[in-house]
mmCIF entry with sequence, helices, sheets and N, C-alpha, C, O atoms, coordinates in Angstrom:
data_MODEL
# 
_entry.id   MODEL 
# 
_entity.id                         1 
_entity.type                       polymer 
_entity.pdbx_number_of_molecules   1 
# 
_entity_poly.entity_id                      1 
_entity_poly.type                           'polypeptide(L)' 
_entity_poly.nstd_linkage                   no 
_entity_poly.nstd_monomer                   no 
_entity_poly.pdbx_seq_one_letter_code       
;(UNK)(UNK)(UNK)(UNK)(UNK)(UNK)(UNK)(UNK)(UNK)(UNK)(UNK)(UNK)(UNK)(UNK)(UNK)(UNK)
(UNK)(UNK)(UNK)(UNK)(UNK)(UNK)(UNK)(UNK)(UNK)(UNK)(UNK)(UNK)(UNK)(UNK)(UNK)(UNK)
(UNK)(UNK)(UNK)(UNK)(UNK)(UNK)(UNK)(UNK)(UNK)(UNK)(UNK)(UNK)(UNK)
;
_entity_poly.pdbx_seq_one_letter_code_can   XXXXXXXXXXXXXXXXXXXXXXXXXXXXXXXXXXXXXXXXXXXXX 
_entity_poly.pdbx_strand_id                 A 
# 
loop_
_entity_poly_seq.entity_id 
_entity_poly_seq.num 
_entity_poly_seq.mon_id 
_entity_poly_seq.hetero 
1 1  UNK n 
1 2  UNK n 
1 3  UNK n 
1 4  UNK n 
1 5  UNK n 
1 6  UNK n 
1 7  UNK n 
1 8  UNK n 
1 9  UNK n 
1 10 UNK n 
1 11 UNK n 
1 12 UNK n 
1 13 UNK n 
1 14 UNK n 
1 15 UNK n 
1 16 UNK n 
1 17 UNK n 
1 18 UNK n 
1 19 UNK n 
1 20 UNK n 
1 21 UNK n 
1 22 UNK n 
1 23 UNK n 
1 24 UNK n 
1 25 UNK n 
1 26 UNK n 
1 27 UNK n 
1 28 UNK n 
1 29 UNK n 
1 30 UNK n 
1 31 UNK n 
1 32 UNK n 
1 33 UNK n 
1 34 UNK n 
1 35 UNK n 
1 36 UNK n 
1 37 UNK n 
1 38 UNK n 
1 39 UNK n 
1 40 UNK n 
1 41 UNK n 
1 42 UNK n 
1 43 UNK n 
1 44 UNK n 
1 45 UNK n 
# 
_struct_asym.id          A 
_struct_asym.entity_id   1 
# 
loop_
_struct_conf.conf_type_id 
_struct_conf.id 
_struct_conf.pdbx_PDB_helix_id 
_struct_conf.beg_label_comp_id 
_struct_conf.beg_label_asym_id 
_struct_conf.beg_label_seq_id 
_struct_conf.pdbx_beg_PDB_ins_code 
_struct_conf.end_label_comp_id 
_struct_conf.end_label_asym_id 
_struct_conf.end_label_seq_id 
_struct_conf.pdbx_end_PDB_ins_code 
_struct_conf.beg_auth_comp_id 
_struct_conf.beg_auth_asym_id 
_struct_conf.beg_auth_seq_id 
_struct_conf.end_auth_comp_id 
_struct_conf.end_auth_asym_id 
_struct_conf.end_auth_seq_id 
_struct_conf.pdbx_PDB_helix_class 
_struct_conf.details 
_struct_conf.pdbx_PDB_helix_length 
HELX_P HELX_P1 AA1 UNK A 2  ? UNK A 23 ? UNK A 2  UNK A 23 1 ? 22 
HELX_P HELX_P2 AA2 UNK A 27 ? UNK A 42 ? UNK A 27 UNK A 42 1 ? 16 
# 
_struct_conf_type.id          HELX_P 
_struct_conf_type.criteria    ? 
_struct_conf_type.reference   ? 
# 
loop_
_atom_site.group_PDB 
_atom_site.id 
_atom_site.type_symbol 
_atom_site.label_atom_id 
_atom_site.label_alt_id 
_atom_site.label_comp_id 
_atom_site.label_asym_id 
_atom_site.label_entity_id 
_atom_site.label_seq_id 
_atom_site.pdbx_PDB_ins_code 
_atom_site.Cartn_x 
_atom_site.Cartn_y 
_atom_site.Cartn_z 
_atom_site.occupancy 
_atom_site.B_iso_or_equiv 
_atom_site.pdbx_formal_charge 
_atom_site.auth_seq_id 
_atom_site.auth_comp_id 
_atom_site.auth_asym_id 
_atom_site.auth_atom_id 
_atom_site.pdbx_PDB_model_num 
ATOM 1   N N  . UNK A 1 1  ? 27.314  17.562 13.904 1.00 0.00 ? 1  UNK A N  1 
ATOM 2   C CA . UNK A 1 1  ? 27.612  18.302 12.685 1.00 0.00 ? 1  UNK A CA 1 
ATOM 3   C C  . UNK A 1 1  ? 26.415  18.272 11.721 1.00 0.00 ? 1  UNK A C  1 
ATOM 4   O O  . UNK A 1 1  ? 26.085  19.278 11.093 1.00 0.00 ? 1  UNK A O  1 
ATOM 5   N N  . UNK A 1 2  ? 25.780  17.111 11.617 1.00 0.00 ? 2  UNK A N  1 
ATOM 6   C CA . UNK A 1 2  ? 24.656  16.974 10.700 1.00 0.00 ? 2  UNK A CA 1 
ATOM 7   C C  . UNK A 1 2  ? 23.474  17.829 11.154 1.00 0.00 ? 2  UNK A C  1 
ATOM 8   O O  . UNK A 1 2  ? 22.736  18.364 10.326 1.00 0.00 ? 2  UNK A O  1 
ATOM 9   N N  . UNK A 1 3  ? 23.295  17.958 12.481 1.00 0.00 ? 3  UNK A N  1 
ATOM 10  C CA . UNK A 1 3  ? 22.199  18.777 13.003 1.00 0.00 ? 3  UNK A CA 1 
ATOM 11  C C  . UNK A 1 3  ? 22.406  20.252 12.665 1.00 0.00 ? 3  UNK A C  1 
ATOM 12  O O  . UNK A 1 3  ? 21.450  20.961 12.350 1.00 0.00 ? 3  UNK A O  1 
ATOM 13  N N  . UNK A 1 4  ? 23.659  20.713 12.733 1.00 0.00 ? 4  UNK A N  1 
ATOM 14  C CA . UNK A 1 4  ? 23.950  22.111 12.392 1.00 0.00 ? 4  UNK A CA 1 
ATOM 15  C C  . UNK A 1 4  ? 23.663  22.370 10.922 1.00 0.00 ? 4  UNK A C  1 
ATOM 16  O O  . UNK A 1 4  ? 23.101  23.406 10.566 1.00 0.00 ? 4  UNK A O  1 
ATOM 17  N N  . UNK A 1 5  ? 24.045  21.437 10.077 1.00 0.00 ? 5  UNK A N  1 
ATOM 18  C CA . UNK A 1 5  ? 23.812  21.590 8.643  1.00 0.00 ? 5  UNK A CA 1 
ATOM 19  C C  . UNK A 1 5  ? 22.314  21.654 8.356  1.00 0.00 ? 5  UNK A C  1 
ATOM 20  O O  . UNK A 1 5  ? 21.858  22.491 7.578  1.00 0.00 ? 5  UNK A O  1 
ATOM 21  N N  . UNK A 1 6  ? 21.560  20.769 8.987  1.00 0.00 ? 6  UNK A N  1 
ATOM 22  C CA . UNK A 1 6  ? 20.110  20.766 8.806  1.00 0.00 ? 6  UNK A CA 1 
ATOM 23  C C  . UNK A 1 6  ? 19.509  22.080 9.265  1.00 0.00 ? 6  UNK A C  1 
ATOM 24  O O  . UNK A 1 6  ? 18.625  22.630 8.609  1.00 0.00 ? 6  UNK A O  1 
ATOM 25  N N  . UNK A 1 7  ? 19.988  22.580 10.390 1.00 0.00 ? 7  UNK A N  1 
ATOM 26  C CA . UNK A 1 7  ? 19.486  23.847 10.931 1.00 0.00 ? 7  UNK A CA 1 
ATOM 27  C C  . UNK A 1 7  ? 19.723  24.993 9.953  1.00 0.00 ? 7  UNK A C  1 
ATOM 28  O O  . UNK A 1 7  ? 18.837  25.819 9.739  1.00 0.00 ? 7  UNK A O  1 
ATOM 29  N N  . UNK A 1 8  ? 20.911  25.047 9.361  1.00 0.00 ? 8  UNK A N  1 
ATOM 30  C CA . UNK A 1 8  ? 21.225  26.129 8.429  1.00 0.00 ? 8  UNK A CA 1 
ATOM 31  C C  . UNK A 1 8  ? 20.457  25.993 7.111  1.00 0.00 ? 8  UNK A C  1 
ATOM 32  O O  . UNK A 1 8  ? 20.085  26.993 6.497  1.00 0.00 ? 8  UNK A O  1 
ATOM 33  N N  . UNK A 1 9  ? 20.227  24.762 6.687  1.00 0.00 ? 9  UNK A N  1 
ATOM 34  C CA . UNK A 1 9  ? 19.444  24.554 5.467  1.00 0.00 ? 9  UNK A CA 1 
ATOM 35  C C  . UNK A 1 9  ? 18.009  25.019 5.677  1.00 0.00 ? 9  UNK A C  1 
ATOM 36  O O  . UNK A 1 9  ? 17.439  25.685 4.814  1.00 0.00 ? 9  UNK A O  1 
ATOM 37  N N  . UNK A 1 10 ? 17.423  24.669 6.822  1.00 0.00 ? 10 UNK A N  1 
ATOM 38  C CA . UNK A 1 10 ? 16.056  25.099 7.122  1.00 0.00 ? 10 UNK A CA 1 
ATOM 39  C C  . UNK A 1 10 ? 15.989  26.617 7.239  1.00 0.00 ? 10 UNK A C  1 
ATOM 40  O O  . UNK A 1 10 ? 15.029  27.228 6.770  1.00 0.00 ? 10 UNK A O  1 
ATOM 41  N N  . UNK A 1 11 ? 16.986  27.233 7.853  1.00 0.00 ? 11 UNK A N  1 
ATOM 42  C CA . UNK A 1 11 ? 17.035  28.692 7.968  1.00 0.00 ? 11 UNK A CA 1 
ATOM 43  C C  . UNK A 1 11 ? 17.109  29.345 6.589  1.00 0.00 ? 11 UNK A C  1 
ATOM 44  O O  . UNK A 1 11 ? 16.398  30.313 6.322  1.00 0.00 ? 11 UNK A O  1 
ATOM 45  N N  . UNK A 1 12 ? 17.963  28.821 5.718  1.00 0.00 ? 12 UNK A N  1 
ATOM 46  C CA . UNK A 1 12 ? 18.100  29.379 4.368  1.00 0.00 ? 12 UNK A CA 1 
ATOM 47  C C  . UNK A 1 12 ? 16.801  29.229 3.575  1.00 0.00 ? 12 UNK A C  1 
ATOM 48  O O  . UNK A 1 12 ? 16.404  30.145 2.854  1.00 0.00 ? 12 UNK A O  1 
ATOM 49  N N  . UNK A 1 13 ? 16.143  28.081 3.706  1.00 0.00 ? 13 UNK A N  1 
ATOM 50  C CA . UNK A 1 13 ? 14.875  27.878 3.007  1.00 0.00 ? 13 UNK A CA 1 
ATOM 51  C C  . UNK A 1 13 ? 13.808  28.829 3.533  1.00 0.00 ? 13 UNK A C  1 
ATOM 52  O O  . UNK A 1 13 ? 13.016  29.365 2.759  1.00 0.00 ? 13 UNK A O  1 
ATOM 53  N N  . UNK A 1 14 ? 13.784  29.039 4.839  1.00 0.00 ? 14 UNK A N  1 
ATOM 54  C CA . UNK A 1 14 ? 12.808  29.958 5.431  1.00 0.00 ? 14 UNK A CA 1 
ATOM 55  C C  . UNK A 1 14 ? 13.001  31.366 4.904  1.00 0.00 ? 14 UNK A C  1 
ATOM 56  O O  . UNK A 1 14 ? 12.034  32.034 4.537  1.00 0.00 ? 14 UNK A O  1 
ATOM 57  N N  . UNK A 1 15 ? 14.240  31.817 4.866  1.00 0.00 ? 15 UNK A N  1 
ATOM 58  C CA . UNK A 1 15 ? 14.536  33.155 4.354  1.00 0.00 ? 15 UNK A CA 1 
ATOM 59  C C  . UNK A 1 15 ? 14.135  33.254 2.886  1.00 0.00 ? 15 UNK A C  1 
ATOM 60  O O  . UNK A 1 15 ? 13.595  34.272 2.454  1.00 0.00 ? 15 UNK A O  1 
ATOM 61  N N  . UNK A 1 16 ? 14.397  32.202 2.123  1.00 0.00 ? 16 UNK A N  1 
ATOM 62  C CA . UNK A 1 16 ? 14.013  32.186 0.703  1.00 0.00 ? 16 UNK A CA 1 
ATOM 63  C C  . UNK A 1 16 ? 12.505  32.331 0.545  1.00 0.00 ? 16 UNK A C  1 
ATOM 64  O O  . UNK A 1 16 ? 12.041  33.125 -0.274 1.00 0.00 ? 16 UNK A O  1 
ATOM 65  N N  . UNK A 1 17 ? 11.742  31.574 1.318  1.00 0.00 ? 17 UNK A N  1 
ATOM 66  C CA . UNK A 1 17 ? 10.284  31.635 1.216  1.00 0.00 ? 17 UNK A CA 1 
ATOM 67  C C  . UNK A 1 17 ? 9.755   32.996 1.646  1.00 0.00 ? 17 UNK A C  1 
ATOM 68  O O  . UNK A 1 17 ? 8.796   33.497 1.059  1.00 0.00 ? 17 UNK A O  1 
ATOM 69  N N  . UNK A 1 18 ? 10.361  33.596 2.655  1.00 0.00 ? 18 UNK A N  1 
ATOM 70  C CA . UNK A 1 18 ? 9.939   34.932 3.089  1.00 0.00 ? 18 UNK A CA 1 
ATOM 71  C C  . UNK A 1 18 ? 10.194  35.947 1.986  1.00 0.00 ? 18 UNK A C  1 
ATOM 72  O O  . UNK A 1 18 ? 9.342   36.795 1.719  1.00 0.00 ? 18 UNK A O  1 
ATOM 73  N N  . UNK A 1 19 ? 11.346  35.873 1.344  1.00 0.00 ? 19 UNK A N  1 
ATOM 74  C CA . UNK A 1 19 ? 11.681  36.810 0.264  1.00 0.00 ? 19 UNK A CA 1 
ATOM 75  C C  . UNK A 1 19 ? 10.741  36.617 -0.926 1.00 0.00 ? 19 UNK A C  1 
ATOM 76  O O  . UNK A 1 19 ? 10.261  37.595 -1.498 1.00 0.00 ? 19 UNK A O  1 
ATOM 77  N N  . UNK A 1 20 ? 10.477  35.374 -1.300 1.00 0.00 ? 20 UNK A N  1 
ATOM 78  C CA . UNK A 1 20 ? 9.583   35.104 -2.433 1.00 0.00 ? 20 UNK A CA 1 
ATOM 79  C C  . UNK A 1 20 ? 8.174   35.598 -2.124 1.00 0.00 ? 20 UNK A C  1 
ATOM 80  O O  . UNK A 1 20 ? 7.539   36.227 -2.971 1.00 0.00 ? 20 UNK A O  1 
ATOM 81  N N  . UNK A 1 21 ? 7.685   35.323 -0.928 1.00 0.00 ? 21 UNK A N  1 
ATOM 82  C CA . UNK A 1 21 ? 6.351   35.779 -0.546 1.00 0.00 ? 21 UNK A CA 1 
ATOM 83  C C  . UNK A 1 21 ? 6.249   37.289 -0.522 1.00 0.00 ? 21 UNK A C  1 
ATOM 84  O O  . UNK A 1 21 ? 5.244   37.855 -0.953 1.00 0.00 ? 21 UNK A O  1 
ATOM 85  N N  . UNK A 1 22 ? 7.284   37.944 -0.022 1.00 0.00 ? 22 UNK A N  1 
ATOM 86  C CA . UNK A 1 22 ? 7.279   39.407 0.019  1.00 0.00 ? 22 UNK A CA 1 
ATOM 87  C C  . UNK A 1 22 ? 7.293   39.999 -1.381 1.00 0.00 ? 22 UNK A C  1 
ATOM 88  O O  . UNK A 1 22 ? 6.619   40.994 -1.645 1.00 0.00 ? 22 UNK A O  1 
ATOM 89  N N  . UNK A 1 23 ? 8.055   39.393 -2.274 1.00 0.00 ? 23 UNK A N  1 
ATOM 90  C CA . UNK A 1 23 ? 8.136   39.922 -3.637 1.00 0.00 ? 23 UNK A CA 1 
ATOM 91  C C  . UNK A 1 23 ? 6.826   39.721 -4.401 1.00 0.00 ? 23 UNK A C  1 
ATOM 92  O O  . UNK A 1 23 ? 6.548   40.449 -5.354 1.00 0.00 ? 23 UNK A O  1 
ATOM 93  N N  . UNK A 1 24 ? 6.025   38.744 -3.993 1.00 0.00 ? 24 UNK A N  1 
ATOM 94  C CA . UNK A 1 24 ? 4.734   38.499 -4.652 1.00 0.00 ? 24 UNK A CA 1 
ATOM 95  C C  . UNK A 1 24 ? 3.610   39.317 -4.039 1.00 0.00 ? 24 UNK A C  1 
ATOM 96  O O  . UNK A 1 24 ? 2.473   39.249 -4.506 1.00 0.00 ? 24 UNK A O  1 
ATOM 97  N N  . UNK A 1 25 ? 3.906   40.085 -3.007 1.00 0.00 ? 25 UNK A N  1 
ATOM 98  C CA . UNK A 1 25 ? 2.900   40.938 -2.396 1.00 0.00 ? 25 UNK A CA 1 
ATOM 99  C C  . UNK A 1 25 ? 1.977   40.208 -1.438 1.00 0.00 ? 25 UNK A C  1 
ATOM 100 O O  . UNK A 1 25 ? 0.847   40.644 -1.219 1.00 0.00 ? 25 UNK A O  1 
ATOM 101 N N  . UNK A 1 26 ? 2.431   39.123 -0.873 1.00 0.00 ? 26 UNK A N  1 
ATOM 102 C CA . UNK A 1 26 ? 1.583   38.329 0.001  1.00 0.00 ? 26 UNK A CA 1 
ATOM 103 C C  . UNK A 1 26 ? 1.628   38.785 1.454  1.00 0.00 ? 26 UNK A C  1 
ATOM 104 O O  . UNK A 1 26 ? 0.933   38.224 2.301  1.00 0.00 ? 26 UNK A O  1 
ATOM 105 N N  . UNK A 1 27 ? 2.431   39.786 1.745  1.00 0.00 ? 27 UNK A N  1 
ATOM 106 C CA . UNK A 1 27 ? 2.512   40.281 3.118  1.00 0.00 ? 27 UNK A CA 1 
ATOM 107 C C  . UNK A 1 27 ? 1.165   40.856 3.548  1.00 0.00 ? 27 UNK A C  1 
ATOM 108 O O  . UNK A 1 27 ? 0.717   40.623 4.671  1.00 0.00 ? 27 UNK A O  1 
ATOM 109 N N  . UNK A 1 28 ? 0.531   41.597 2.667  1.00 0.00 ? 28 UNK A N  1 
ATOM 110 C CA . UNK A 1 28 ? -0.774  42.195 2.985  1.00 0.00 ? 28 UNK A CA 1 
ATOM 111 C C  . UNK A 1 28 ? -1.828  41.121 3.225  1.00 0.00 ? 28 UNK A C  1 
ATOM 112 O O  . UNK A 1 28 ? -2.652  41.247 4.131  1.00 0.00 ? 28 UNK A O  1 
ATOM 113 N N  . UNK A 1 29 ? -1.802  40.075 2.422  1.00 0.00 ? 29 UNK A N  1 
ATOM 114 C CA . UNK A 1 29 ? -2.784  38.995 2.554  1.00 0.00 ? 29 UNK A CA 1 
ATOM 115 C C  . UNK A 1 29 ? -2.623  38.295 3.900  1.00 0.00 ? 29 UNK A C  1 
ATOM 116 O O  . UNK A 1 29 ? -3.604  38.047 4.601  1.00 0.00 ? 29 UNK A O  1 
ATOM 117 N N  . UNK A 1 30 ? -1.389  37.981 4.251  1.00 0.00 ? 30 UNK A N  1 
ATOM 118 C CA . UNK A 1 30 ? -1.127  37.289 5.514  1.00 0.00 ? 30 UNK A CA 1 
ATOM 119 C C  . UNK A 1 30 ? -1.494  38.173 6.691  1.00 0.00 ? 30 UNK A C  1 
ATOM 120 O O  . UNK A 1 30 ? -2.075  37.694 7.665  1.00 0.00 ? 30 UNK A O  1 
ATOM 121 N N  . UNK A 1 31 ? -1.165  39.454 6.617  1.00 0.00 ? 31 UNK A N  1 
ATOM 122 C CA . UNK A 1 31 ? -1.498  40.374 7.704  1.00 0.00 ? 31 UNK A CA 1 
ATOM 123 C C  . UNK A 1 31 ? -3.011  40.490 7.870  1.00 0.00 ? 31 UNK A C  1 
ATOM 124 O O  . UNK A 1 31 ? -3.516  40.509 8.993  1.00 0.00 ? 31 UNK A O  1 
ATOM 125 N N  . UNK A 1 32 ? -3.731  40.567 6.758  1.00 0.00 ? 32 UNK A N  1 
ATOM 126 C CA . UNK A 1 32 ? -5.191  40.666 6.824  1.00 0.00 ? 32 UNK A CA 1 
ATOM 127 C C  . UNK A 1 32 ? -5.797  39.422 7.469  1.00 0.00 ? 32 UNK A C  1 
ATOM 128 O O  . UNK A 1 32 ? -6.705  39.527 8.294  1.00 0.00 ? 32 UNK A O  1 
ATOM 129 N N  . UNK A 1 33 ? -5.301  38.257 7.097  1.00 0.00 ? 33 UNK A N  1 
ATOM 130 C CA . UNK A 1 33 ? -5.800  37.015 7.689  1.00 0.00 ? 33 UNK A CA 1 
ATOM 131 C C  . UNK A 1 33 ? -5.471  36.946 9.174  1.00 0.00 ? 33 UNK A C  1 
ATOM 132 O O  . UNK A 1 33 ? -6.295  36.498 9.971  1.00 0.00 ? 33 UNK A O  1 
ATOM 133 N N  . UNK A 1 34 ? -4.280  37.383 9.550  1.00 0.00 ? 34 UNK A N  1 
ATOM 134 C CA . UNK A 1 34 ? -3.883  37.360 10.960 1.00 0.00 ? 34 UNK A CA 1 
ATOM 135 C C  . UNK A 1 34 ? -4.758  38.289 11.789 1.00 0.00 ? 34 UNK A C  1 
ATOM 136 O O  . UNK A 1 34 ? -5.146  37.944 12.905 1.00 0.00 ? 34 UNK A O  1 
ATOM 137 N N  . UNK A 1 35 ? -5.068  39.456 11.257 1.00 0.00 ? 35 UNK A N  1 
ATOM 138 C CA . UNK A 1 35 ? -5.934  40.399 11.975 1.00 0.00 ? 35 UNK A CA 1 
ATOM 139 C C  . UNK A 1 35 ? -7.326  39.809 12.141 1.00 0.00 ? 35 UNK A C  1 
ATOM 140 O O  . UNK A 1 35 ? -7.916  39.911 13.216 1.00 0.00 ? 35 UNK A O  1 
ATOM 141 N N  . UNK A 1 36 ? -7.858  39.193 11.089 1.00 0.00 ? 36 UNK A N  1 
ATOM 142 C CA . UNK A 1 36 ? -9.189  38.580 11.175 1.00 0.00 ? 36 UNK A CA 1 
ATOM 143 C C  . UNK A 1 36 ? -9.231  37.462 12.212 1.00 0.00 ? 36 UNK A C  1 
ATOM 144 O O  . UNK A 1 36 ? -10.186 37.362 12.982 1.00 0.00 ? 36 UNK A O  1 
ATOM 145 N N  . UNK A 1 37 ? -8.210  36.632 12.233 1.00 0.00 ? 37 UNK A N  1 
ATOM 146 C CA . UNK A 1 37 ? -8.158  35.544 13.215 1.00 0.00 ? 37 UNK A CA 1 
ATOM 147 C C  . UNK A 1 37 ? -8.067  36.116 14.623 1.00 0.00 ? 37 UNK A C  1 
ATOM 148 O O  . UNK A 1 37 ? -8.735  35.627 15.535 1.00 0.00 ? 37 UNK A O  1 
ATOM 149 N N  . UNK A 1 38 ? -7.254  37.137 14.807 1.00 0.00 ? 38 UNK A N  1 
ATOM 150 C CA . UNK A 1 38 ? -7.089  37.751 16.122 1.00 0.00 ? 38 UNK A CA 1 
ATOM 151 C C  . UNK A 1 38 ? -8.403  38.367 16.605 1.00 0.00 ? 38 UNK A C  1 
ATOM 152 O O  . UNK A 1 38 ? -8.776  38.214 17.768 1.00 0.00 ? 38 UNK A O  1 
ATOM 153 N N  . UNK A 1 39 ? -9.093  39.054 15.715 1.00 0.00 ? 39 UNK A N  1 
ATOM 154 C CA . UNK A 1 39 ? -10.359 39.673 16.096 1.00 0.00 ? 39 UNK A CA 1 
ATOM 155 C C  . UNK A 1 39 ? -11.418 38.623 16.421 1.00 0.00 ? 39 UNK A C  1 
ATOM 156 O O  . UNK A 1 39 ? -12.245 38.833 17.308 1.00 0.00 ? 39 UNK A O  1 
ATOM 157 N N  . UNK A 1 40 ? -11.400 37.497 15.711 1.00 0.00 ? 40 UNK A N  1 
ATOM 158 C CA . UNK A 1 40 ? -12.347 36.429 16.011 1.00 0.00 ? 40 UNK A CA 1 
ATOM 159 C C  . UNK A 1 40 ? -12.052 35.795 17.364 1.00 0.00 ? 40 UNK A C  1 
ATOM 160 O O  . UNK A 1 40 ? -12.972 35.394 18.076 1.00 0.00 ? 40 UNK A O  1 
ATOM 161 N N  . UNK A 1 41 ? -10.784 35.704 17.718 1.00 0.00 ? 41 UNK A N  1 
ATOM 162 C CA . UNK A 1 41 ? -10.414 35.091 19.001 1.00 0.00 ? 41 UNK A CA 1 
ATOM 163 C C  . UNK A 1 41 ? -10.908 35.918 20.180 1.00 0.00 ? 41 UNK A C  1 
ATOM 164 O O  . UNK A 1 41 ? -11.334 35.359 21.191 1.00 0.00 ? 41 UNK A O  1 
ATOM 165 N N  . UNK A 1 42 ? -10.858 37.234 20.062 1.00 0.00 ? 42 UNK A N  1 
ATOM 166 C CA . UNK A 1 42 ? -11.301 38.063 21.182 1.00 0.00 ? 42 UNK A CA 1 
ATOM 167 C C  . UNK A 1 42 ? -12.778 38.407 21.082 1.00 0.00 ? 42 UNK A C  1 
ATOM 168 O O  . UNK A 1 42 ? -13.319 39.092 21.950 1.00 0.00 ? 42 UNK A O  1 
ATOM 169 N N  . UNK A 1 43 ? -13.435 37.934 20.026 1.00 0.00 ? 43 UNK A N  1 
ATOM 170 C CA . UNK A 1 43 ? -14.880 38.056 19.930 1.00 0.00 ? 43 UNK A CA 1 
ATOM 171 C C  . UNK A 1 43 ? -15.403 39.335 19.319 1.00 0.00 ? 43 UNK A C  1 
ATOM 172 O O  . UNK A 1 43 ? -16.588 39.638 19.462 1.00 0.00 ? 43 UNK A O  1 
ATOM 173 N N  . UNK A 1 44 ? -14.562 40.093 18.645 1.00 0.00 ? 44 UNK A N  1 
ATOM 174 C CA . UNK A 1 44 ? -15.024 41.337 18.017 1.00 0.00 ? 44 UNK A CA 1 
ATOM 175 C C  . UNK A 1 44 ? -15.483 41.068 16.587 1.00 0.00 ? 44 UNK A C  1 
ATOM 176 O O  . UNK A 1 44 ? -16.506 41.597 16.154 1.00 0.00 ? 44 UNK A O  1 
ATOM 177 N N  . UNK A 1 45 ? -14.738 40.255 15.859 1.00 0.00 ? 45 UNK A N  1 
ATOM 178 C CA . UNK A 1 45 ? -14.994 40.059 14.439 1.00 0.00 ? 45 UNK A CA 1 
ATOM 179 C C  . UNK A 1 45 ? -15.991 39.078 14.145 1.00 0.00 ? 45 UNK A C  1 
ATOM 180 O O  . UNK A 1 45 ? -16.288 38.832 12.976 1.00 0.00 ? 45 UNK A O  1 
# 
């Protein structure tokens, strides 16, 4: 029972952080960083 509660608390916190980050406009920043990392991994960037 305690494991289920912990799982739901972590899920709720994750959703909260995603909503807060999206409302602050950080989606573009994260996407830009992800693209740069991906391009560096394959040797283009």
